[in-house]
C-alpha positions in Angstrom: 61.1 -15.6 -12.3 58.9 -16.4 -9.3 55.2 -16.2 -9.8 53.1 -14.2 -7.4 50.2 -15.8 -5.6 46.7 -14.5 -6.6 43.6 -14.6 -4.5 40.4 -15.8 -6.2 37.5 -13.3 -6.3 34.5 -13.8 -3.9 32.4 -14.9 -6.9 34.9 -17.5 -7.9 35.2 -18.8 -4.4 31.4 -19.0 -4.1 31.3 -21.0 -7.3 34.1 -23.3 -6.1 32.3 -23.9 -2.8 29.0 -24.5 -4.7 30.6 -27.2 -6.8 32.2 -28.8 -3.7 28.8 -28.7 -1.9 27.2 -30.4 -4.9 29.8 -33.1 -5.0 29.5 -33.6 -1.3 25.7 -34.0 -1.5 26.0 -36.4 -4.5 28.6 -38.5 -2.6 26.4 -38.8 0.4 23.4 -39.6 -1.8 25.4 -42.3 -3.6 26.2 -43.9 -0.2 22.5 -43.8 0.7 21.5 -45.4 -2.7 24.1 -48.2 -2.1 22.7 -48.9 1.3 19.1 -48.9 -0.1 20.3 -51.3 -2.9 21.8 -53.7 -0.2 18.4 -53.7 1.7 16.5 -54.3 -1.5 18.8 -57.1 -2.6 18.3 -58.8 0.8 14.6 -58.3 0.6 14.6 -59.7 -2.9 16.6 -62.8 -1.8 14.2 -63.3 1.2 11.2 -63.2 -1.2 12.9 -65.7 -3.6 13.6 -68.0 -0.7 10.0 -67.8 0.5 8.8 -68.3 -3.1 10.8 -71.6 -3.3 9.6 -72.7 0.0 6.0 -72.0 -1.0 6.4 -73.9 -4.3 7.8 -76.9 -2.4 5.0 -76.8 0.2 2.4 -76.5 -2.6 3.9 -79.4 -4.5 3.8 -81.6 -1.4 0.2 -80.6 -0.7 -0.9 -81.3 -4.3 0.8 -84.7 -4.1 -1.1 -85.5 -0.9 -4.4 -84.5 -2.6 -3.6 -86.6 -5.7 -2.9 -89.7 -3.4 -6.1 -89.1 -1.6 -8.5 -88.3 -4.5 -6.6 -89.3 -7.6 -6.0 -87.1 -10.6 -8.6 -84.4 -11.4 -9.4 -80.8 -11.0 -11.1 -78.6 -8.4 -13.6 -75.8 -8.7 -12.1 -73.2 -6.4 -15.4 -71.4 -6.0 -17.3 -74.5 -4.9 -14.6 -76.8 -3.5 -15.9 -79.6 -5.7 -13.4 -82.1 -7.0 -13.9 -83.5 -10.5 -12.0 -86.8 -11.2 -10.1 -87.0 -14.5 -11.5 -89.5 -17.0 
């Protein structure tokens, strides 16, 4: 026995289209989030690289100060160096 085709009601079709629209919107947003994540990952990696470079630069500068003045500490407010005992 062959089954007859049936047409959905307008309300049913509206609900089906509503779900499709929601999924389409979420799919697009997921793509946007993925792109934003890629940009953030690159930015994070750039900052990590700059952080490492800054640490290396600081270490070299501190080494040059230690060679010039010896071991000690500096008062950052006055710029006065106090040699270690």
